[in-house]
PyMOL Python script that loads the backbone (N, CA, C, O; Angstrom):
from pymol import cmd

cmd.read_pdbstr("""\
ATOM      1  N   TRP A   1      -2.623 -21.258 -14.272  1.00  0.00           N
ATOM      2  CA  TRP A   1      -1.961 -21.618 -15.501  1.00  0.00           C
ATOM      3  C   TRP A   1      -0.507 -21.271 -15.352  1.00  0.00           C
ATOM      4  O   TRP A   1      -0.180 -20.156 -14.945  1.00  0.00           O
ATOM      5  N   LEU A   2       0.377 -22.193 -15.671  1.00  0.00           N
ATOM      6  CA  LEU A   2       1.820 -22.006 -15.541  1.00  0.00           C
ATOM      7  C   LEU A   2       2.448 -22.010 -16.929  1.00  0.00           C
ATOM      8  O   LEU A   2       2.170 -22.893 -17.740  1.00  0.00           O
ATOM      9  N   SER A   3       3.290 -21.029 -17.196  1.00  0.00           N
ATOM     10  CA  SER A   3       3.924 -20.932 -18.516  1.00  0.00           C
ATOM     11  C   SER A   3       4.959 -22.032 -18.705  1.00  0.00           C
ATOM     12  O   SER A   3       5.476 -22.577 -17.730  1.00  0.00           O
ATOM     13  N   ARG A   4       5.259 -22.355 -19.947  1.00  0.00           N
ATOM     14  CA  ARG A   4       6.271 -23.373 -20.243  1.00  0.00           C
ATOM     15  C   ARG A   4       7.645 -22.977 -19.722  1.00  0.00           C
ATOM     16  O   ARG A   4       8.427 -23.832 -19.306  1.00  0.00           O
ATOM     17  N   SER A   5       7.936 -21.689 -19.744  1.00  0.00           N
ATOM     18  CA  SER A   5       9.245 -21.211 -19.279  1.00  0.00           C
ATOM     19  C   SER A   5       9.372 -21.233 -17.762  1.00  0.00           C
ATOM     20  O   SER A   5      10.473 -21.109 -17.226  1.00  0.00           O
ATOM     21  N   LEU A   6       8.259 -21.388 -17.076  1.00  0.00           N
ATOM     22  CA  LEU A   6       8.200 -21.328 -15.611  1.00  0.00           C
ATOM     23  C   LEU A   6       8.615 -19.959 -15.080  1.00  0.00           C
ATOM     24  O   LEU A   6       8.991 -19.840 -13.914  1.00  0.00           O
ATOM     25  N   GLN A   7       8.552 -18.930 -15.913  1.00  0.00           N
ATOM     26  CA  GLN A   7       8.917 -17.578 -15.512  1.00  0.00           C
ATOM     27  C   GLN A   7       7.714 -16.776 -15.035  1.00  0.00           C
ATOM     28  O   GLN A   7       7.879 -15.718 -14.426  1.00  0.00           O
ATOM     29  N   TRP A   8       6.506 -17.267 -15.305  1.00  0.00           N
ATOM     30  CA  TRP A   8       5.316 -16.550 -14.864  1.00  0.00           C
ATOM     31  C   TRP A   8       4.140 -17.515 -14.785  1.00  0.00           C
ATOM     32  O   TRP A   8       4.170 -18.599 -15.368  1.00  0.00           O
ATOM     33  N   ALA A   9       3.110 -17.110 -14.061  1.00  0.00           N
ATOM     34  CA  ALA A   9       1.903 -17.921 -13.901  1.00  0.00           C
ATOM     35  C   ALA A   9       0.708 -17.004 -13.708  1.00  0.00           C
ATOM     36  O   ALA A   9       0.856 -15.848 -13.312  1.00  0.00           O
ATOM     37  N   ILE A  10      -0.472 -17.527 -13.989  1.00  0.00           N
ATOM     38  CA  ILE A  10      -1.707 -16.766 -13.799  1.00  0.00           C
ATOM     39  C   ILE A  10      -2.626 -17.575 -12.891  1.00  0.00           C
ATOM     40  O   ILE A  10      -2.844 -18.766 -13.113  1.00  0.00           O
ATOM     41  N   TRP A  11      -3.155 -16.921 -11.879  1.00  0.00           N
ATOM     42  CA  TRP A  11      -4.182 -17.496 -11.022  1.00  0.00           C
ATOM     43  C   TRP A  11      -5.429 -16.651 -11.199  1.00  0.00           C
ATOM     44  O   TRP A  11      -5.327 -15.430 -11.315  1.00  0.00           O
ATOM     45  N   ALA A  12      -6.578 -17.254 -11.221  1.00  0.00           N
ATOM     46  CA  ALA A  12      -7.797 -16.473 -11.402  1.00  0.00           C
ATOM     47  C   ALA A  12      -8.894 -16.986 -10.489  1.00  0.00           C
ATOM     48  O   ALA A  12      -9.029 -18.188 -10.259  1.00  0.00           O
ATOM     49  N   ASP A  13      -9.659 -16.065  -9.984  1.00  0.00           N
ATOM     50  CA  ASP A  13     -10.860 -16.363  -9.214  1.00  0.00           C
ATOM     51  C   ASP A  13     -12.019 -15.819 -10.033  1.00  0.00           C
ATOM     52  O   ASP A  13     -12.281 -14.616 -10.016  1.00  0.00           O
ATOM     53  N   THR A  14     -12.708 -16.688 -10.742  1.00  0.00           N
ATOM     54  CA  THR A  14     -13.762 -16.211 -11.637  1.00  0.00           C
ATOM     55  C   THR A  14     -14.964 -15.673 -10.877  1.00  0.00           C
ATOM     56  O   THR A  14     -15.686 -14.819 -11.393  1.00  0.00           O
ATOM     57  N   ASP A  15     -15.191 -16.151  -9.667  1.00  0.00           N
ATOM     58  CA  ASP A  15     -16.306 -15.622  -8.874  1.00  0.00           C
ATOM     59  C   ASP A  15     -16.099 -14.150  -8.542  1.00  0.00           C
ATOM     60  O   ASP A  15     -17.052 -13.370  -8.552  1.00  0.00           O
ATOM     61  N   MET A  16     -14.869 -13.770  -8.251  1.00  0.00           N
ATOM     62  CA  MET A  16     -14.565 -12.396  -7.861  1.00  0.00           C
ATOM     63  C   MET A  16     -13.961 -11.583  -9.004  1.00  0.00           C
ATOM     64  O   MET A  16     -13.657 -10.402  -8.837  1.00  0.00           O
ATOM     65  N   GLU A  17     -13.787 -12.217 -10.164  1.00  0.00           N
ATOM     66  CA  GLU A  17     -13.222 -11.552 -11.338  1.00  0.00           C
ATOM     67  C   GLU A  17     -11.830 -10.980 -11.053  1.00  0.00           C
ATOM     68  O   GLU A  17     -11.525  -9.839 -11.400  1.00  0.00           O
ATOM     69  N   ILE A  18     -11.001 -11.797 -10.417  1.00  0.00           N
ATOM     70  CA  ILE A  18      -9.644 -11.395 -10.065  1.00  0.00           C
ATOM     71  C   ILE A  18      -8.666 -12.241 -10.871  1.00  0.00           C
ATOM     72  O   ILE A  18      -8.830 -13.456 -10.986  1.00  0.00           O
ATOM     73  N   CYS A  19      -7.674 -11.606 -11.412  1.00  0.00           N
ATOM     74  CA  CYS A  19      -6.589 -12.294 -12.108  1.00  0.00           C
ATOM     75  C   CYS A  19      -5.289 -11.894 -11.423  1.00  0.00           C
ATOM     76  O   CYS A  19      -4.986 -10.707 -11.305  1.00  0.00           O
ATOM     77  N   ILE A  20      -4.527 -12.871 -10.976  1.00  0.00           N
ATOM     78  CA  ILE A  20      -3.252 -12.608 -10.319  1.00  0.00           C
ATOM     79  C   ILE A  20      -2.155 -13.193 -11.195  1.00  0.00           C
ATOM     80  O   ILE A  20      -2.188 -14.375 -11.538  1.00  0.00           O
ATOM     81  N   ILE A  21      -1.186 -12.362 -11.556  1.00  0.00           N
ATOM     82  CA  ILE A  21      -0.083 -12.799 -12.399  1.00  0.00           C
ATOM     83  C   ILE A  21       1.189 -12.793 -11.556  1.00  0.00           C
ATOM     84  O   ILE A  21       1.576 -11.756 -11.017  1.00  0.00           O
ATOM     85  N   GLY A  22       1.830 -13.938 -11.445  1.00  0.00           N
ATOM     86  CA  GLY A  22       3.080 -14.043 -10.706  1.00  0.00           C
ATOM     87  C   GLY A  22       4.241 -14.181 -11.668  1.00  0.00           C
ATOM     88  O   GLY A  22       4.160 -14.935 -12.638  1.00  0.00           O
ATOM     89  N   MET A  23       5.332 -13.451 -11.406  1.00  0.00           N
ATOM     90  CA  MET A  23       6.486 -13.461 -12.303  1.00  0.00           C
ATOM     91  C   MET A  23       7.793 -13.491 -11.536  1.00  0.00           C
ATOM     92  O   MET A  23       7.868 -13.055 -10.387  1.00  0.00           O
ATOM     93  N   VAL A  24       8.812 -14.010 -12.183  1.00  0.00           N
ATOM     94  CA  VAL A  24      10.162 -13.917 -11.659  1.00  0.00           C
ATOM     95  C   VAL A  24      10.601 -12.471 -11.857  1.00  0.00           C
ATOM     96  O   VAL A  24      10.417 -11.909 -12.937  1.00  0.00           O
ATOM     97  N   SER A  25      11.172 -11.872 -10.834  1.00  0.00           N
ATOM     98  CA  SER A  25      11.562 -10.466 -10.914  1.00  0.00           C
ATOM     99  C   SER A  25      12.830 -10.301 -11.748  1.00  0.00           C
ATOM    100  O   SER A  25      13.882 -10.845 -11.413  1.00  0.00           O
ATOM    101  N   LYS A  26      12.716  -9.544 -12.834  1.00  0.00           N
ATOM    102  CA  LYS A  26      13.846  -9.209 -13.694  1.00  0.00           C
ATOM    103  C   LYS A  26      13.665  -7.779 -14.160  1.00  0.00           C
ATOM    104  O   LYS A  26      12.556  -7.245 -14.146  1.00  0.00           O
ATOM    105  N   LYS A  27      14.763  -7.162 -14.572  1.00  0.00           N
ATOM    106  CA  LYS A  27      14.696  -5.757 -14.983  1.00  0.00           C
ATOM    107  C   LYS A  27      13.704  -5.532 -16.116  1.00  0.00           C
ATOM    108  O   LYS A  27      12.896  -4.606 -16.040  1.00  0.00           O
ATOM    109  N   GLU A  28      13.741  -6.336 -17.147  1.00  0.00           N
ATOM    110  CA  GLU A  28      12.868  -6.165 -18.308  1.00  0.00           C
ATOM    111  C   GLU A  28      11.731  -7.182 -18.301  1.00  0.00           C
ATOM    112  O   GLU A  28      11.356  -7.692 -19.356  1.00  0.00           O
ATOM    113  N   CYS A  29      11.193  -7.476 -17.161  1.00  0.00           N
ATOM    114  CA  CYS A  29      10.146  -8.486 -17.077  1.00  0.00           C
ATOM    115  C   CYS A  29       8.769  -7.899 -17.397  1.00  0.00           C
ATOM    116  O   CYS A  29       8.592  -6.681 -17.363  1.00  0.00           O
ATOM    117  N   PRO A  30       7.811  -8.747 -17.702  1.00  0.00           N
ATOM    118  CA  PRO A  30       6.450  -8.270 -17.983  1.00  0.00           C
ATOM    119  C   PRO A  30       5.837  -7.489 -16.823  1.00  0.00           C
ATOM    120  O   PRO A  30       4.951  -6.662 -17.035  1.00  0.00           O
ATOM    121  N   GLN A  31       6.302  -7.746 -15.595  1.00  0.00           N
ATOM    122  CA  GLN A  31       5.770  -7.031 -14.434  1.00  0.00           C
ATOM    123  C   GLN A  31       5.927  -5.527 -14.603  1.00  0.00           C
ATOM    124  O   GLN A  31       4.995  -4.774 -14.319  1.00  0.00           O
ATOM    125  N   ASN A  32       7.085  -5.080 -15.059  1.00  0.00           N
ATOM    126  CA  ASN A  32       7.309  -3.644 -15.252  1.00  0.00           C
ATOM    127  C   ASN A  32       6.375  -3.079 -16.310  1.00  0.00           C
ATOM    128  O   ASN A  32       5.862  -1.970 -16.161  1.00  0.00           O
ATOM    129  N   ILE A  33       6.155  -3.834 -17.375  1.00  0.00           N
ATOM    130  CA  ILE A  33       5.239  -3.402 -18.432  1.00  0.00           C
ATOM    131  C   ILE A  33       3.820  -3.300 -17.885  1.00  0.00           C
ATOM    132  O   ILE A  33       3.114  -2.334 -18.173  1.00  0.00           O
ATOM    133  N   LEU A  34       3.396  -4.291 -17.097  1.00  0.00           N
ATOM    134  CA  LEU A  34       2.046  -4.266 -16.529  1.00  0.00           C
ATOM    135  C   LEU A  34       1.852  -3.067 -15.612  1.00  0.00           C
ATOM    136  O   LEU A  34       0.801  -2.428 -15.647  1.00  0.00           O
ATOM    137  N   LEU A  35       2.851  -2.754 -14.794  1.00  0.00           N
ATOM    138  CA  LEU A  35       2.745  -1.597 -13.906  1.00  0.00           C
ATOM    139  C   LEU A  35       2.624  -0.309 -14.709  1.00  0.00           C
ATOM    140  O   LEU A  35       1.860   0.582 -14.341  1.00  0.00           O
ATOM    141  N   GLU A  36       3.374  -0.205 -15.806  1.00  0.00           N
ATOM    142  CA  GLU A  36       3.280   0.973 -16.670  1.00  0.00           C
ATOM    143  C   GLU A  36       1.913   1.079 -17.336  1.00  0.00           C
ATOM    144  O   GLU A  36       1.446   2.180 -17.629  1.00  0.00           O
ATOM    145  N   GLU A  37       1.266  -0.072 -17.579  1.00  0.00           N
ATOM    146  CA  GLU A  37      -0.049  -0.102 -18.227  1.00  0.00           C
ATOM    147  C   GLU A  37      -1.186   0.168 -17.240  1.00  0.00           C
ATOM    148  O   GLU A  37      -2.344   0.259 -17.647  1.00  0.00           O
ATOM    149  N   GLY A  38      -0.872   0.296 -15.958  1.00  0.00           N
ATOM    150  CA  GLY A  38      -1.903   0.604 -14.976  1.00  0.00           C
ATOM    151  C   GLY A  38      -2.344  -0.560 -14.112  1.00  0.00           C
ATOM    152  O   GLY A  38      -3.232  -0.397 -13.276  1.00  0.00           O
ATOM    153  N   TRP A  39      -1.743  -1.748 -14.292  1.00  0.00           N
ATOM    154  CA  TRP A  39      -2.046  -2.863 -13.405  1.00  0.00           C
ATOM    155  C   TRP A  39      -1.512  -2.517 -12.020  1.00  0.00           C
ATOM    156  O   TRP A  39      -0.561  -1.746 -11.895  1.00  0.00           O
ATOM    157  N   LYS A  40      -2.116  -3.080 -10.985  1.00  0.00           N
ATOM    158  CA  LYS A  40      -1.740  -2.774  -9.608  1.00  0.00           C
ATOM    159  C   LYS A  40      -1.156  -4.004  -8.924  1.00  0.00           C
ATOM    160  O   LYS A  40      -1.576  -5.125  -9.210  1.00  0.00           O
ATOM    161  N   PRO A  41      -0.189  -3.811  -8.020  1.00  0.00           N
ATOM    162  CA  PRO A  41       0.312  -4.935  -7.229  1.00  0.00           C
ATOM    163  C   PRO A  41      -0.749  -5.391  -6.228  1.00  0.00           C
ATOM    164  O   PRO A  41      -1.682  -4.651  -5.916  1.00  0.00           O
ATOM    165  N   LEU A  42      -0.593  -6.616  -5.731  1.00  0.00           N
ATOM    166  CA  LEU A  42      -1.590  -7.219  -4.857  1.00  0.00           C
ATOM    167  C   LEU A  42      -1.847  -6.405  -3.595  1.00  0.00           C
ATOM    168  O   LEU A  42      -2.969  -6.399  -3.090  1.00  0.00           O
ATOM    169  N   ASP A  43      -0.837  -5.723  -3.080  1.00  0.00           N
ATOM    170  CA  ASP A  43      -1.017  -4.971  -1.838  1.00  0.00           C
ATOM    171  C   ASP A  43      -1.528  -3.546  -2.073  1.00  0.00           C
ATOM    172  O   ASP A  43      -1.547  -2.742  -1.140  1.00  0.00           O
ATOM    173  N   HIS A  44      -1.937  -3.225  -3.288  1.00  0.00           N
ATOM    174  CA  HIS A  44      -2.440  -1.879  -3.593  1.00  0.00           C
ATOM    175  C   HIS A  44      -3.801  -1.671  -2.919  1.00  0.00           C
ATOM    176  O   HIS A  44      -4.644  -2.566  -2.966  1.00  0.00           O
ATOM    177  N   PRO A  45      -4.032  -0.510  -2.293  1.00  0.00           N
ATOM    178  CA  PRO A  45      -5.293  -0.273  -1.576  1.00  0.00           C
ATOM    179  C   PRO A  45      -6.536  -0.333  -2.467  1.00  0.00           C
ATOM    180  O   PRO A  45      -7.632  -0.588  -1.968  1.00  0.00           O
ATOM    181  N   ASP A  46      -6.387  -0.105  -3.769  1.00  0.00           N
ATOM    182  CA  ASP A  46      -7.551  -0.185  -4.661  1.00  0.00           C
ATOM    183  C   ASP A  46      -8.156  -1.581  -4.679  1.00  0.00           C
ATOM    184  O   ASP A  46      -9.374  -1.724  -4.788  1.00  0.00           O
ATOM    185  N   LEU A  47      -7.319  -2.618  -4.574  1.00  0.00           N
ATOM    186  CA  LEU A  47      -7.832  -3.985  -4.567  1.00  0.00           C
ATOM    187  C   LEU A  47      -8.702  -4.220  -3.344  1.00  0.00           C
ATOM    188  O   LEU A  47      -9.788  -4.788  -3.454  1.00  0.00           O
ATOM    189  N   ALA A  48      -8.237  -3.790  -2.190  1.00  0.00           N
ATOM    190  CA  ALA A  48      -9.021  -3.956  -0.964  1.00  0.00           C
ATOM    191  C   ALA A  48     -10.340  -3.199  -1.059  1.00  0.00           C
ATOM    192  O   ALA A  48     -11.383  -3.726  -0.671  1.00  0.00           O
ATOM    193  N   SER A  49     -10.307  -1.988  -1.562  1.00  0.00           N
ATOM    194  CA  SER A  49     -11.533  -1.187  -1.689  1.00  0.00           C
ATOM    195  C   SER A  49     -12.521  -1.847  -2.632  1.00  0.00           C
ATOM    196  O   SER A  49     -13.720  -1.882  -2.354  1.00  0.00           O
ATOM    197  N   TRP A  50     -12.032  -2.366  -3.736  1.00  0.00           N
ATOM    198  CA  TRP A  50     -12.896  -3.002  -4.725  1.00  0.00           C
ATOM    199  C   TRP A  50     -13.519  -4.278  -4.167  1.00  0.00           C
ATOM    200  O   TRP A  50     -14.714  -4.515  -4.340  1.00  0.00           O
ATOM    201  N   LEU A  51     -12.700  -5.109  -3.490  1.00  0.00           N
ATOM    202  CA  LEU A  51     -13.224  -6.342  -2.906  1.00  0.00           C
ATOM    203  C   LEU A  51     -14.244  -6.063  -1.816  1.00  0.00           C
ATOM    204  O   LEU A  51     -15.222  -6.795  -1.664  1.00  0.00           O
ATOM    205  N   GLU A  52     -14.013  -5.015  -1.070  1.00  0.00           N
ATOM    206  CA  GLU A  52     -14.933  -4.660   0.008  1.00  0.00           C
ATOM    207  C   GLU A  52     -16.328  -4.369  -0.542  1.00  0.00           C
ATOM    208  O   GLU A  52     -17.328  -4.678   0.106  1.00  0.00           O
ATOM    209  N   LEU A  53     -16.395  -3.781  -1.726  1.00  0.00           N
ATOM    210  CA  LEU A  53     -17.687  -3.511  -2.359  1.00  0.00           C
ATOM    211  C   LEU A  53     -18.366  -4.790  -2.840  1.00  0.00           C
ATOM    212  O   LEU A  53     -19.594  -4.880  -2.833  1.00  0.00           O
ATOM    213  N   LEU A  54     -17.578  -5.778  -3.256  1.00  0.00           N
ATOM    214  CA  LEU A  54     -18.136  -7.021  -3.785  1.00  0.00           C
ATOM    215  C   LEU A  54     -18.656  -7.961  -2.707  1.00  0.00           C
ATOM    216  O   LEU A  54     -19.623  -8.691  -2.927  1.00  0.00           O
ATOM    217  N   LEU A  55     -18.022  -7.942  -1.557  1.00  0.00           N
ATOM    218  CA  LEU A  55     -18.377  -8.899  -0.506  1.00  0.00           C
ATOM    219  C   LEU A  55     -19.459  -8.334   0.401  1.00  0.00           C
ATOM    220  O   LEU A  55     -19.545  -7.125   0.616  1.00  0.00           O
ATOM    221  N   LYS A  56     -20.275  -9.225   0.923  1.00  0.00           N
ATOM    222  CA  LYS A  56     -21.489  -8.821   1.635  1.00  0.00           C
ATOM    223  C   LYS A  56     -21.253  -8.117   2.968  1.00  0.00           C
ATOM    224  O   LYS A  56     -21.980  -7.184   3.311  1.00  0.00           O
ATOM    225  N   ASP A  57     -20.266  -8.545   3.707  1.00  0.00           N
ATOM    226  CA  ASP A  57     -20.051  -7.929   5.016  1.00  0.00           C
ATOM    227  C   ASP A  57     -18.560  -7.858   5.342  1.00  0.00           C
ATOM    228  O   ASP A  57     -17.731  -8.452   4.653  1.00  0.00           O
ATOM    229  N   GLN A  58     -18.242  -7.132   6.385  1.00  0.00           N
ATOM    230  CA  GLN A  58     -16.842  -6.892   6.755  1.00  0.00           C
ATOM    231  C   GLN A  58     -16.126  -8.177   7.153  1.00  0.00           C
ATOM    232  O   GLN A  58     -14.951  -8.354   6.831  1.00  0.00           O
ATOM    233  N   LYS A  59     -16.821  -9.076   7.849  1.00  0.00           N
ATOM    234  CA  LYS A  59     -16.191 -10.330   8.268  1.00  0.00           C
ATOM    235  C   LYS A  59     -15.799 -11.160   7.048  1.00  0.00           C
ATOM    236  O   LYS A  59     -14.692 -11.696   6.990  1.00  0.00           O
ATOM    237  N   THR A  60     -16.697 -11.267   6.079  1.00  0.00           N
ATOM    238  CA  THR A  60     -16.403 -12.008   4.856  1.00  0.00           C
ATOM    239  C   THR A  60     -15.230 -11.372   4.125  1.00  0.00           C
ATOM    240  O   THR A  60     -14.333 -12.074   3.656  1.00  0.00           O
ATOM    241  N   PHE A  61     -15.231 -10.050   4.026  1.00  0.00           N
ATOM    242  CA  PHE A  61     -14.132  -9.342   3.366  1.00  0.00           C
ATOM    243  C   PHE A  61     -12.814  -9.625   4.071  1.00  0.00           C
ATOM    244  O   PHE A  61     -11.826  -9.972   3.424  1.00  0.00           O
ATOM    245  N   ASN A  62     -12.792  -9.481   5.387  1.00  0.00           N
ATOM    246  CA  ASN A  62     -11.551  -9.699   6.145  1.00  0.00           C
ATOM    247  C   ASN A  62     -11.009 -11.109   5.936  1.00  0.00           C
ATOM    248  O   ASN A  62      -9.810 -11.292   5.726  1.00  0.00           O
ATOM    249  N   GLU A  63     -11.896 -12.110   5.993  1.00  0.00           N
ATOM    250  CA  GLU A  63     -11.470 -13.494   5.810  1.00  0.00           C
ATOM    251  C   GLU A  63     -10.938 -13.725   4.396  1.00  0.00           C
ATOM    252  O   GLU A  63      -9.884 -14.334   4.214  1.00  0.00           O
ATOM    253  N   TYR A  64     -11.669 -13.237   3.406  1.00  0.00           N
ATOM    254  CA  TYR A  64     -11.272 -13.447   2.012  1.00  0.00           C
ATOM    255  C   TYR A  64      -9.959 -12.727   1.705  1.00  0.00           C
ATOM    256  O   TYR A  64      -9.055 -13.310   1.106  1.00  0.00           O
ATOM    257  N   PHE A  65      -9.854 -11.473   2.110  1.00  0.00           N
ATOM    258  CA  PHE A  65      -8.664 -10.685   1.791  1.00  0.00           C
ATOM    259  C   PHE A  65      -7.431 -11.229   2.512  1.00  0.00           C
ATOM    260  O   PHE A  65      -6.344 -11.269   1.935  1.00  0.00           O
ATOM    261  N   THR A  66      -7.590 -11.642   3.755  1.00  0.00           N
ATOM    262  CA  THR A  66      -6.482 -12.244   4.500  1.00  0.00           C
ATOM    263  C   THR A  66      -5.998 -13.510   3.806  1.00  0.00           C
ATOM    264  O   THR A  66      -4.795 -13.728   3.662  1.00  0.00           O
ATOM    265  N   GLN A  67      -6.947 -14.347   3.374  1.00  0.00           N
ATOM    266  CA  GLN A  67      -6.592 -15.585   2.676  1.00  0.00           C
ATOM    267  C   GLN A  67      -5.927 -15.290   1.335  1.00  0.00           C
ATOM    268  O   GLN A  67      -4.954 -15.950   0.969  1.00  0.00           O
ATOM    269  N   LEU A  68      -6.435 -14.321   0.612  1.00  0.00           N
ATOM    270  CA  LEU A  68      -5.862 -13.934  -0.678  1.00  0.00           C
ATOM    271  C   LEU A  68      -4.409 -13.497  -0.515  1.00  0.00           C
ATOM    272  O   LEU A  68      -3.535 -13.939  -1.260  1.00  0.00           O
ATOM    273  N   LEU A  69      -4.157 -12.632   0.456  1.00  0.00           N
ATOM    274  CA  LEU A  69      -2.793 -12.154   0.688  1.00  0.00           C
ATOM    275  C   LEU A  69      -1.869 -13.276   1.149  1.00  0.00           C
ATOM    276  O   LEU A  69      -0.710 -13.334   0.737  1.00  0.00           O
ATOM    277  N   SER A  70      -2.373 -14.167   2.000  1.00  0.00           N
ATOM    278  CA  SER A  70      -1.507 -15.248   2.484  1.00  0.00           C
ATOM    279  C   SER A  70      -1.180 -16.244   1.369  1.00  0.00           C
ATOM    280  O   SER A  70      -0.105 -16.842   1.376  1.00  0.00           O
ATOM    281  N   ASN A  71      -2.087 -16.426   0.419  1.00  0.00           N
ATOM    282  CA  ASN A  71      -1.842 -17.360  -0.678  1.00  0.00           C
ATOM    283  C   ASN A  71      -0.930 -16.791  -1.754  1.00  0.00           C
ATOM    284  O   ASN A  71      -0.142 -17.532  -2.341  1.00  0.00           O
ATOM    285  N   TYR A  72      -1.017 -15.489  -2.027  1.00  0.00           N
ATOM    286  CA  TYR A  72      -0.356 -14.936  -3.201  1.00  0.00           C
ATOM    287  C   TYR A  72       0.702 -13.880  -2.924  1.00  0.00           C
ATOM    288  O   TYR A  72       1.352 -13.418  -3.861  1.00  0.00           O
ATOM    289  N   SER A  73       0.899 -13.482  -1.678  1.00  0.00           N
ATOM    290  CA  SER A  73       1.919 -12.462  -1.395  1.00  0.00           C
ATOM    291  C   SER A  73       3.274 -13.095  -1.189  1.00  0.00           C
ATOM    292  O   SER A  73       4.253 -12.392  -0.941  1.00  0.00           O
TER     293      SER A  73
END
""", "prot")
cmd.dss("prot")
cmd.show_as("cartoon", "prot")
cmd.util.cbc("prot")
cmd.orient("prot")
């Protein structure tokens, strides 16, 4: 979903219950508010740990996580 202002967007993977919010970097942007509220950036180790529990095996995890990072980082 892309906002009308084109300043932010939301991507979601409903199978994995992941929501990724992309924003233009600004001093008073929603990104700073989200970080203060406890949201984590995509490269945070908690995301990898959580996905590893959801996926059946290490190969599947590696493929999925690599693809996720390449698409959204």
